[in-house]
FITORTOR-61812 format. One record per residue: residue number from 1; residue in one letter; chain; x, z, y of N, C-alpha, C in turn. Coordinates in pm, whole numbers, plus 50000, padded with zeros to 5 digits. Example, Ala and Ser with C-alpha at 12.3 -4.5 7.8 and 13.67 -1.06 7.14 Angstrom:
2
<1,"A","A",<51319,50780,49431>,<51230,50780,49550>,<51320,50780,49670>>
<2,"S","A",<51285,50708,49775>,<51367,50714,49894>,<51290,50787,50003>>
This chain:
103
<1,"M","A",<54723,95682,91335>,<54775,95603,91215>,<54713,95533,91122>>
<2,"N","A",<54738,95418,91087>,<54660,95327,91014>,<54663,95406,90865>>
<3,"P","A",<54545,95414,90792>,<54545,95463,90662>,<54614,95394,90569>>
<4,"T","A",<54638,95239,90600>,<54715,95178,90489>,<54858,95187,90495>>
<5,"S","A",<54915,95227,90601>,<55067,95239,90631>,<55124,95383,90598>>
<6,"T","A",<55230,95378,90540>,<55313,95503,90511>,<55434,95531,90598>>
<7,"R","A",<55470,95639,90607>,<55575,95666,90691>,<55676,95744,90616>>
<8,"V","A",<55808,95714,90615>,<55892,95787,90538>,<55996,95859,90626>>
<9,"V","A",<56000,95984,90616>,<56095,96070,90711>,<56207,96125,90612>>
<10,"T","A",<56314,96123,90640>,<56401,96177,90565>,<56476,96284,90648>>
<11,"L","A",<56508,96401,90614>,<56563,96515,90675>,<56710,96549,90610>>
<12,"Q","A",<56816,96578,90680>,<56924,96623,90648>,<56954,96753,90681>>
<13,"R","A",<56998,96834,90584>,<57050,96964,90607>,<57168,96968,90683>>
<14,"R","A",<57182,97033,90801>,<57346,97042,90861>,<57397,97160,90785>>
<15,"P","A",<57512,97123,90762>,<57601,97233,90711>,<57579,97377,90790>>
<16,"G","A",<57572,97462,90731>,<57581,97610,90795>,<57681,97668,90724>>
<17,"P","A",<57672,97828,90739>,<57782,97888,90672>,<57772,97869,90507>>
<18,"G","A",<57892,97818,90462>,<57876,97793,90327>,<57806,97666,90282>>
<19,"G","A",<57758,97578,90370>,<57677,97466,90330>,<57784,97354,90315>>
<20,"D","A",<57750,97246,90239>,<57822,97109,90231>,<57797,97041,90358>>
<21,"P","A",<57905,96966,90389>,<57915,96865,90493>,<57839,96755,90451>>
<22,"T","A",<57772,96676,90551>,<57678,96562,90528>,<57797,96432,90546>>
<23,"P","A",<57737,96323,90508>,<57800,96189,90534>,<57828,96169,90678>>
<24,"A","A",<57743,96213,90776>,<57749,96196,90902>,<57890,96271,90955>>
<25,"D","A",<57886,96386,90896>,<58004,96472,90936>,<58131,96406,90909>>
<26,"F","A",<58136,96351,90797>,<58264,96270,90766>,<58292,96166,90851>>
<27,"A","A",<58189,96087,90881>,<58191,95969,90953>,<58257,95997,91101>>
<28,"V","A",<58218,96117,91158>,<58258,96179,91287>,<58409,96198,91267>>
<29,"E","A",<58452,96266,91157>,<58597,96286,91147>,<58684,96180,91128>>
<30,"E","A",<58621,96054,91072>,<58706,95940,91045>,<58739,95867,91175>>
<31,"R","A",<58654,95885,91264>,<58674,95816,91395>,<58821,95802,91452>>
<32,"P","A",<58856,95923,91469>,<58995,95913,91520>,<59101,95828,91424>>
<33,"I","A",<59083,95864,91302>,<59165,95812,91201>,<59154,95647,91210>>
<34,"R","A",<59037,95603,91216>,<59009,95459,91227>,<59077,95399,91373>>
<35,"A","A",<59072,95487,91481>,<59118,95434,91609>,<59274,95415,91603>>
<36,"L","A",<59341,95532,91524>,<59479,95528,91507>,<59526,95408,91432>>
<37,"E","A",<59443,95372,91311>,<59482,95254,91220>,<59475,95116,91302>>
<38,"Q","A",<59360,95122,91398>,<59342,95005,91475>,<59474,94983,91572>>
<39,"K","A",<59518,95106,91625>,<59633,95098,91726>,<59758,95057,91653>>
<40,"K","A",<59770,95112,91525>,<59892,95083,91442>,<59905,94923,91411>>
<41,"T","A",<59782,94879,91376>,<59775,94722,91351>,<59814,94648,91475>>
<42,"T","A",<59754,94684,91589>,<59787,94611,91729>,<59935,94617,91750>>
<43,"F","A",<59995,94736,91740>,<60148,94752,91756>,<60217,94670,91670>>
<44,"G","A",<60175,94658,91535>,<60247,94595,91450>,<60253,94448,91494>>
<45,"K","A",<60127,94390,91527>,<60111,94243,91566>,<60223,94232,91713>>
<46,"Q","A",<60206,94322,91795>,<60301,94298,91918>,<60442,94312,91884>>
<47,"K","A",<60484,94396,91782>,<60631,94402,91738>,<60667,94267,91676>>
<48,"S","A",<60565,94199,91606>,<60605,94075,91542>,<60616,93979,91645>>
<49,"L","A",<60536,93969,91734>,<60529,93874,91846>,<60684,93894,91940>>
<50,"F","A",<60717,94017,91954>,<60838,94044,92034>,<60959,94001,91940>>
<51,"G","A",<60940,94018,91819>,<61047,93956,91736>,<61062,93830,91747>>
<52,"D","A",<60957,93733,91726>,<60942,93607,91754>,<61022,93542,91890>>
<53,"L","A",<60965,93630,91988>,<61012,93598,92117>,<61158,93607,92128>>
<54,"K","A",<61219,93732,92072>,<61351,93746,92079>,<61451,93629,92008>>
<55,"G","A",<61375,93604,91906>,<61449,93487,91823>,<61461,93368,91882>>
<56,"L","A",<61345,93337,91981>,<61357,93207,92053>,<61457,93214,92155>>
<57,"L","A",<61453,93338,92233>,<61544,93346,92343>,<61701,93358,92298>>
<58,"D","A",<61721,93404,92171>,<61863,93402,92109>,<61887,93240,92091>>
<59,"K","A",<61795,93158,92039>,<61826,93035,92032>,<61850,92959,92157>>
<60,"L","A",<61784,92987,92268>,<61782,92939,92403>,<61923,92985,92453>>
<61,"T","A",<61962,93084,92443>,<62089,93146,92498>,<62199,93070,92417>>
<62,"T","A",<62187,93032,92296>,<62293,92961,92224>,<62297,92830,92266>>
<63,"A","A",<62189,92780,92305>,<62196,92630,92342>,<62238,92619,92497>>
<64,"A","A",<62206,92712,92575>,<62273,92731,92715>,<62429,92748,92706>>
<65,"K","A",<62478,92824,92619>,<62616,92860,92601>,<62688,92710,92571>>
<66,"A","A",<62624,92625,92477>,<62690,92493,92446>,<62677,92416,92547>>
<67,"L","A",<62579,92425,92649>,<62587,92331,92756>,<62676,92381,92883>>
<68,"K","A",<62737,92493,92858>,<62815,92561,92954>,<62937,92468,92997>>
<69,"K","A",<62994,92408,92868>,<63102,92326,92897>,<63060,92178,92949>>
<70,"T","A",<63087,92143,93083>,<63040,92010,93109>,<63093,91887,93034>>
<71,"T","A",<63216,91935,92978>,<63269,91815,92903>,<63198,91770,92786>>
<72,"D","A",<63124,91874,92712>,<63047,91837,92611>,<62912,91778,92653>>
<73,"F","A",<62873,91847,92777>,<62737,91798,92807>,<62746,91654,92867>>
<74,"L","A",<62845,91613,92948>,<62855,91479,92992>,<62927,91379,92907>>
<75,"Q","A",<62942,91411,92767>,<63017,91332,92675>,<62924,91201,92643>>
<76,"M","A",<62984,91095,92651>,<62903,90963,92634>,<62971,90876,92540>>
<77,"K","A",<62893,90788,92454>,<62958,90711,92357>,<62903,90578,92399>>
<78,"A","A",<62983,90463,92397>,<62933,90335,92407>,<63008,90247,92324>>
<79,"A","A",<62964,90126,92292>,<62998,90030,92207>,<62953,89885,92224>>
<80,"S","A",<63038,89806,92197>,<63003,89651,92225>,<62997,89585,92089>>
<81,"D","A",<62913,89491,92073>,<62909,89412,91938>,<62983,89293,91976>>
<82,"D","A",<63002,89259,92100>,<63096,89129,92141>,<63177,89164,92242>>
<83,"E","A",<63293,89207,92211>,<63382,89234,92333>,<63436,89125,92413>>
<84,"T","A",<63394,89002,92373>,<63421,88882,92460>,<63321,88875,92578>>
<85,"I","A",<63220,88954,92552>,<63119,88953,92673>,<63131,89083,92739>>
<86,"V","A",<63131,89201,92669>,<63153,89336,92734>,<63248,89414,92651>>
<87,"K","A",<63342,89470,92729>,<63456,89558,92662>,<63429,89697,92715>>
<88,"V","A",<63427,89801,92624>,<63394,89929,92656>,<63541,89993,92660>>
<89,"V","A",<63556,90074,92775>,<63702,90138,92794>,<63665,90264,92850>>
<90,"R","A",<63736,90364,92763>,<63726,90493,92789>,<63809,90560,92919>>
<91,"T","A",<63738,90629,93004>,<63808,90684,93117>,<63769,90826,93125>>
<92,"N","A",<63822,90905,93199>,<63785,91039,93253>,<63689,91059,93356>>
<93,"A","A",<63693,90953,93422>,<63592,90935,93554>,<63458,90878,93517>>
<94,"I","A",<63368,90931,93590>,<63225,90899,93580>,<63214,90781,93674>>
<95,"R","A",<63159,90669,93634>,<63156,90541,93732>,<63008,90495,93708>>
<96,"M","A",<62955,90446,93809>,<62819,90375,93797>,<62849,90220,93783>>
<97,"L","A",<62795,90162,93692>,<62823,90018,93662>,<62689,89938,93684>>
<98,"H","A",<62694,89844,93770>,<62576,89750,93772>,<62628,89621,93749>>
<99,"L","A",<62546,89558,93654>,<62580,89424,93602>,<62449,89343,93639>>
<100,"D","A",<62490,89226,93685>,<62390,89115,93704>,<62404,89004,93613>>
<101,"L","A",<62317,89006,93499>,<62352,88895,93398>,<62252,88797,93434>>
<102,"E","A",<62288,88680,93409>,<62228,88555,93418>,<62183,88508,93287>>
<103,"A","A",<62071,88460,93274>,<62011,88402,93147>,<62061,88274,93123>>
């Protein structure tokens, strides 16, 4: 060992009969508690995510039920600014219309 260097050694007394516990003893006892707290936090986040997912699925179900009626789904609206050129007539049938317009 170099004469100019110093070395510090710390000894901790382990608890014996009637001895006080050391900080290391407390750290060992806290490990399971910290693990349980971490699991609780993880489960809380998962519960929140499942709640969000349920809300989105409820909205999707509501929208799907609204589309269940084809009359609402296929409802269209049309209008003409100049009925001398095009007149819009309402019918219950669905028809394809092809117009050839000349400029």
